[in-house]
C-alpha positions, 0 to 999 in steps of 0.5 A: 540889144533891147531891139531883139529882146521883145521878138525873141521873147515872143518866139520863145513864148510860142515855142514853149507853149507848143512844147507844153501842148506836146508834152500834155498830148504825149500821155494820151497818144502814147497810152491810147487813152487808158489808165497806166497798167504798172508803176513804170507807166504811171511814172512816165505819165507823171513825168510827162505832165510835170514837163508840160507844166514846167514848159507852160510856166516858162511860156507864161513867164515870157508873156509876163515879161513882154507885158512890162 
């Protein structure tokens, strides 16, 4: 099982990094790079950035596990 561990972590790290980049891009593309106009837009913007940070942390954790 150890043979498949490193390539799987490398793939997951890249995947989560790309998903994080997409979550960071969504607020800018979806809002047309404008300030949120009401509370719903602000909540969606905060949620998108929160998901981006979570996926970025998962990607970093996968990379740290690869360095061991």
